[in-house]
Structure formats: structure tokens, C-alpha cells
C-alpha positions in Angstrom: 0.3 33.5 -10.3 -2.6 31.1 -10.2 -2.7 27.6 -11.8 -0.8 24.3 -12.0 1.5 23.7 -14.8 3.2 20.5 -16.1 6.5 21.2 -18.1 8.1 18.7 -20.4 11.4 18.6 -22.1 12.5 15.5 -23.9 16.1 14.4 -24.7 17.6 11.5 -26.4 17.6 9.1 -23.4 15.6 11.1 -20.8 12.4 13.2 -20.2 12.8 16.2 -17.9 9.5 17.3 -16.3 8.5 19.8 -13.5 5.2 20.8 -12.0 4.7 24.3 -10.9 1.8 25.4 -8.7 0.9 29.0 -8.2 4.3 30.0 -9.5 6.2 27.7 -7.1 8.1 24.7 -8.3 6.7 21.6 -6.6 9.3 19.3 -8.0 11.6 18.7 -10.9 12.9 15.4 -12.2 14.7 13.8 -14.9 13.1 10.4 -16.0 15.9 8.5 -17.5 15.1 5.7 -20.1 17.5 2.8 -20.1 19.3 1.8 -23.3 17.3 -1.4 -23.3 14.1 0.4 -23.3 15.2 2.9 -26.1 16.7 0.0 -28.2 13.2 -1.5 -28.5 12.1 1.4 -30.8 13.4 1.9 -34.3 12.9 5.6 -34.1 12.8 8.1 -31.2 9.4 9.1 -32.5 8.1 5.7 -31.8 8.8 6.2 -28.0 5.7 8.4 -27.3 3.6 6.0 -25.5 6.4 4.7 -23.3 7.5 8.1 -22.4 4.0 9.4 -21.8 3.3 6.4 -19.4 6.6 7.2 -17.6 5.4 10.7 -17.1 1.9 10.0 -15.9 3.2 7.2 -13.7 5.6 9.5 -12.0 2.9 12.2 -11.6 0.7 9.6 -9.9 3.7 8.5 -7.7 3.9 12.2 -6.5 0.3 12.6 -5.7 -0.4 14.9 -8.7 -4.0 14.1 -10.0 -4.3 14.8 -13.7 -7.3 16.8 -13.4 -5.4 19.4 -11.4 -3.2 20.4 -14.4 -4.3 23.5 -16.1 -1.5 23.9 -18.8 1.0 21.5 -20.4 4.1 23.3 -21.6 6.5 21.6 -24.0 9.8 22.4 -25.5 9.5 23.3 -29.0 10.7 20.7 -31.6 12.2 21.0 -35.0 9.4 22.5 -37.1 9.1 24.9 -40.2 11.0 28.1 -39.0 8.5 30.4 -37.4 8.5 33.6 -35.3 9.3 33.4 -31.5 6.3 33.3 -29.1 3.7 30.9 -27.7 2.0 28.3 -30.0 -0.8 26.0 -29.0 -0.2 22.4 -30.2 -2.4 21.5 -33.1 -2.8 18.9 -35.7 -0.4 20.7 -38.2 2.3 20.8 -35.6 1.8 17.1 -34.7 2.1 16.3 -38.4 5.2 18.3 -38.9 6.9 16.9 -35.8 6.0 13.3 -36.7 7.3 13.7 -40.4 10.6 15.2 -39.3 10.9 17.3 -42.3 13.2 19.7 -40.5 15.0 17.0 -38.7 14.2 14.0 -36.3 15.2 14.9 -32.7 14.0 13.9 -29.3 12.7 17.3 -28.7 10.1 16.6 -31.3 8.3 14.5 -28.7 7.7 17.1 -26.2 4.7 18.8 -27.8 3.3 15.4 -28.7 3.5 14.3 -25.1 2.1 17.6 -23.8 -0.8 17.3 -26.0 -1.5 13.6 -25.3 -1.5 14.3 -21.6 -3.8 17.4 -22.1 -6.3 15.1 -23.6 -5.9 12.8 -20.6 -6.4 15.6 -18.2 -9.6 16.9 -19.9 -11.1 13.3 -19.8 -10.3 13.2 -16.1 -11.8 16.6 -15.6 -15.1 15.6 -17.4 -15.2 12.5 -15.4 -14.9 14.2 -12.1 -16.9 17.3 -12.9 -13.9 19.7 -12.8 -14.3 22.9 -14.8 -12.0 24.4 -17.4 -9.9 22.9 -20.2 -6.2 22.0 -20.2 -4.2 23.0 -23.3 -0.9 22.2 -24.5 1.6 24.8 -25.8 5.2 25.2 -27.0 7.3 28.4 -26.5 10.1 29.8 -28.4 11.0 26.7 -30.6 14.7 26.4 -31.5 14.1 27.1 -35.3 12.4 30.4 -34.5 13.3 32.7 -37.5 13.0 36.5 -37.1 16.3 37.3 -38.8 16.8 40.3 -41.0 16.8 39.4 -44.7 20.3 41.0 -45.1 21.8 38.8 -42.4 20.6 35.7 -44.1 22.8 36.5 -47.1 25.7 34.0 -47.5 28.4 33.7 -49.9 26.6 31.5 -52.2 22.8 31.9 -52.9 22.2 28.2 -52.5 23.5 28.4 -48.9 21.7 31.1 -47.0 22.4 31.5 -43.4 19.9 29.6 -41.2 18.7 29.8 -37.7 18.8 27.2 -35.0 19.5 28.2 -31.5 18.6 28.1 -27.8 15.6 30.3 -28.3 13.7 29.3 -25.2 16.6 30.1 -22.6 17.9 33.1 -24.6 14.6 34.9 -24.8 13.8 34.2 -21.1 17.2 35.7 -20.2 16.5 38.8 -22.1 13.1 39.1 -20.3 15.0 38.7 -17.0 17.5 41.4 -17.8 14.8 43.8 -19.1 12.9 43.4 -15.8 16.1 44.0 -13.8 16.4 47.6 -15.5 12.6 48.3 -15.2 11.9 47.6 -18.9 10.5 45.0 -21.2 12.2 42.9 -23.9 10.8 45.2 -26.5 12.7 48.1 -25.0 16.1 46.6 -25.1 18.9 45.6 -27.5 20.7 42.5 -26.0 23.2 39.9 -27.2 22.9 36.5 -25.6 25.8 34.0 -25.7 24.6 30.4 -24.8 27.3 28.2 -23.8 26.2 24.7 -23.2 26.4 21.5 -25.2 25.7 23.6 -28.2 26.8 27.3 -28.8 24.5 30.0 -29.9 25.0 33.9 -30.2 21.7 35.7 -30.6 20.9 39.4 -31.2 17.7 40.5 -29.7 16.1 43.9 -30.6 12.6 45.2 -29.8 11.5 41.6 -28.7 12.7 40.0 -31.8 15.9 37.8 -32.7 17.2 39.6 -35.6 20.6 37.6 -36.0 21.8 34.3 -34.7 23.9 31.3 -35.9 22.7 27.8 -36.9 24.1 26.0 -33.7 23.3 22.5 -35.1 24.4 23.2 -38.7 28.0 23.9 -38.6 27.8 27.6 -37.9 29.0 29.5 -34.8 31.5 29.3 -31.9 33.3 26.1 -30.7 31.3 24.0 -28.1 32.0 20.9 -26.1 30.7 18.5 -28.8 30.4 20.7 -31.8 33.1 22.0 -34.2 31.3 25.3 -34.9 32.4 27.1 -38.1 35.5 25.4 -39.7 37.6 26.2 -42.8 35.8 25.2 -46.0 38.3 23.8 -48.3 39.9 21.3 -45.8 36.3 20.1 -45.0 35.5 19.6 -48.8 38.7 17.8 -49.4 37.8 15.6 -46.4 34.3 14.9 -47.8 35.8 13.6 -51.1 38.7 11.7 -49.6 36.8 8.5 -49.1 38.0 8.4 -45.6 34.6 9.3 -44.0 31.0 8.6 -44.8 28.5 11.5 -45.0 27.2 10.4 -41.6 30.7 10.3 -40.1 31.5 13.8 -41.2 28.3 15.2 -39.8 29.0 13.4 -36.6 32.5 14.8 -36.5 31.0 18.3 -36.8 28.1 17.9 -34.3 28.7 15.3 -31.6 32.4 14.5 -31.9 33.7 18.0 -32.6 34.9 20.7 -30.3 36.4 19.5 -26.9 35.5 15.9 -27.7 37.7 16.0 -30.9 40.7 17.5 -29.0 40.5 15.7 -25.6 37.8 13.0 -25.8 35.7 14.7 -23.2 32.9 17.2 -23.3 33.4 18.1 -19.6 34.6 21.7 -19.4 35.1 21.5 -15.6 37.7 18.7 -16.3 39.4 20.9 -19.0 39.5 24.1 -16.8 40.9 22.0 -14.0 43.6 20.6 -16.1 44.4 24.1 -17.4 44.7 25.4 -13.9 47.1 22.6 -13.2 49.5 23.6 -16.0 48.2 21.6 -19.0 49.2 24.0 -21.8 47.1 22.2 -24.5 44.0 22.7 -22.4 44.9 26.1 -21.6 45.2 27.1 -25.2 41.9 25.4 -26.1 40.0 27.2 -23.3 41.3 30.5 -24.6 40.5 29.6 -28.0 36.9 28.6 -26.9 36.5 32.1 -25.3 37.9 33.9 -28.1 35.6 32.1 -30.6 32.5 33.4 -28.5 34.0 36.8 -28.2 34.4 37.1 -31.9 30.7 36.1 -32.5 29.4 38.6 -29.9 31.6 41.3 -31.4 30.2 40.3 -35.0 26.6 40.6 -34.2 27.1 43.8 -32.4 28.0 45.3 -35.7 24.5 44.6 -37.1 23.1 47.2 -34.8 26.3 49.5 -35.2 27.4 48.6 -31.6 24.2 50.1 -30.0 23.9 47.3 -27.5 22.3 47.6 -24.0 23.8 44.4 -22.4 25.6 41.2 -23.3 24.3 38.1 -21.5 26.4 34.9 -20.9 24.3 32.0 -20.1 24.1 28.2 -20.3 25.9 25.6 -18.2 29.4 26.6 -19.0 28.6 30.1 -17.7 28.9 28.7 -14.2 32.8 28.8 -14.9 34.4 32.0 -13.6 37.5 31.3 -15.6 35.6 31.3 -18.9 33.1 34.1 -18.3 35.9 36.4 -16.9 38.0 35.9 -20.2 35.0 36.6 -22.4 33.8 39.6 -20.3 37.2 41.1 -20.7 37.2 40.7 -24.3 33.7 42.2 -25.1 32.9 44.6 -22.2 34.0 47.5 -24.5 30.8 46.8 -26.4 28.3 46.8 -23.5 27.9 45.8 -19.8 28.1 42.0 -19.3 25.5 40.0 -17.3 26.0 36.5 -16.3 23.0 34.2 -15.9 24.4 30.8 -15.7 22.3 27.5 -16.4 20.0 26.3 -19.1 16.8 27.4 -17.4 14.6 25.7 -19.8 12.0 24.4 -17.5 11.8 27.7 -15.7 11.3 29.4 -19.0 8.6 27.2 -20.1 6.7 27.7 -16.8 7.2 31.4 -17.1 5.6 31.2 -20.5 2.7 29.0 -19.1 1.9 31.7 -16.4 2.0 34.1 -19.1 -0.6 32.3 -21.0 -2.9 31.9 -17.9 -2.6 35.6 -17.2 -3.4 36.5 -20.8 -0.1 38.4 -21.3 1.0 36.5 -24.5 -0.7 36.3 -27.8 -1.3 32.6 -28.6 0.0 32.1 -32.1 -1.3 29.3 -34.6 1.1 27.0 -36.3 0.4 26.3 -40.0 1.9 23.4 -41.7 3.1 24.8 -45.1 
């Protein structure tokens, strides 16, 4: 694999970056932005220049000349739901990310930063007589939508089921599994359970994600910080009780739900350790967490009548043997279970970048409708 790739993944208080050269990772780092720095900006979308300078300054400190970068790969942001795949950053995408019509999140900055740095790279190349053009891309954005029409049907027509999930890592793990059995992602049907700060269970068939939960919208398994699906009537009653504001309710569902609501921590290592030491409340919660994932895995299997080649457990919590063993025991009757722990987002972006350089992927165009 030839070429040098810069990978950018922005979070609320940090910017993860990595540089790959000829398929090898030269380095990976997490550039943290202090509370004082972040507080100077009214919105996360105002932090673009600050974060761009932090990235380019760090690249300079590592001896990475801008003109040597061939592709800038970015985590996808919250944009109008589109199909999975690789998209070149264009003005329509920039406008959608800045407007935040689908939500304002730090991940929206990634594509903007990659595009800005690509402009700087091309200016440096022109000045130094280096051939070629650096371009900026996103891959498998979180709101990618390939769901079957029938699985979007909800109990009320005004509330159809929506998609928002860990598309980047989930698709990469399907490709990894397919390669391990001598196939491509278009040849397999796989369920991916992503267990991290958020929780998603996605069904992949013939290269498309045909069913998945809205992991940021109150749909899905329990997570460290998210409540997942909750009973509707008690939630409605709480909404009209006057006890909480709309913002507080949303925060309770996403941010202060799940393990945080029960124990005040999102650290599953702490919870599994406490359970192992005899804490019955933690033990019961961990079992409930595993069952919530197992139920969703079994549920999406029915969409394809149980004809599933493999179930993949991934995400940071998949490092826990206690949790993966429990879920595996509950769902292995459906299909063999593979465990690929970790988020793998930077590697996934780099993989897509080399696919672009090799001409393996169709480059799609984002339209701002």
C-alpha cells in the first residue's frame, strides 16, 4: 500500500489523529483541548481554527511535512442520512455540518478540519513543486441509512425508526471477518454488536446495513452512559411532571443513563470487578446489560430469518471476557460469535484511505437536499 494518510477523529475535548505511511502507522495521538481553551468558544463548531492549528503544529513537531500527505481521512459527522461508503468532502457537506440540522456534535468538525488541511497541503505542494493533489474524505458516517423500509416502521407513523450507529467500526469489522473466511463484505450476512460508550446492533447483508438502532436517540441496548430503550408511559409521565426540563430528560437518556444512572460511573472495568468481589447489585446490572444486547442481536436475526453467518462483538467493552462470554453463551445458537475488541476508528479510516488510493472504492458525492 503506497501513500501517506492523515486521519482525524474529533471528540468533545480532544482530537485524535494518526499518520499512516505505506500502510504502516507512524504514530497516533490524542490532542487534548483544555477546559479553558474550549470555554472560549460559544459552540464546538467555532473551534475549527484552534483545532486545525493544534493538528498542524503537532505534525510539524513530528517532522511530518504537509506536502507529504496524500489523503486526509475524517470521521463522518451528523449529516442527512446517506448510504454507507466513501464521500469526498464538498461544499454541500461543509454547509450541512456547519448548520447542524441533524445535530451539533464535535464529530462534525472532523471533515471540516480534513478539508482545511487538504487545502494547506495543496498550497505547500504547489509552492514546493510536488505533484499530485491531496483530497479530504469521510467514510461510513454515523447516520448512514440503508435500512429496509419495513424495519423503519414504528408503532406511530410520526415516529419511524431512525439510524444512528457506529457505522465506521462496524463496517470495518465485517470486512475483517469476511477476509478471514476468504470472502468480501458483499458475500456475508453478519450482526455487529458495538459495545462502547454507546451501544448499537447492526445487521449487514450484501454490503448494506439493513437494520440498526438509533444509538443516540433512545433506542437500543443499555450502555455505560445511555439508557437505551425505556418504557414509554413512565417516561411520558416524567416529561409532564415538571420535575425535569426537556434538556434534563434528554441528558438522563443520553449521558447520565445506563451505568451512570445506577452507579455514578461509566467504567465497566470497575463494575465487573465489583461484581466479581460479590457486589450483587453490580452483578445483576452486568447480567442485565448482557441480556439487553443478546435480545437485540436475536431480534435483528429475525429480519433475515436467522440466516446469519457470524455475530461480531466489538467496541471497548468487548475486551471484557466476563461480558463477551455471557453474550456469546446467549446468542451462539444463532451463529458463530467472533470477538474483535476496540473502537478501531482510526484504523478503519486509514483502511478506507488506502482503498481510495488503490481505486477500490467508489467515491460518492454528498448532496445537501
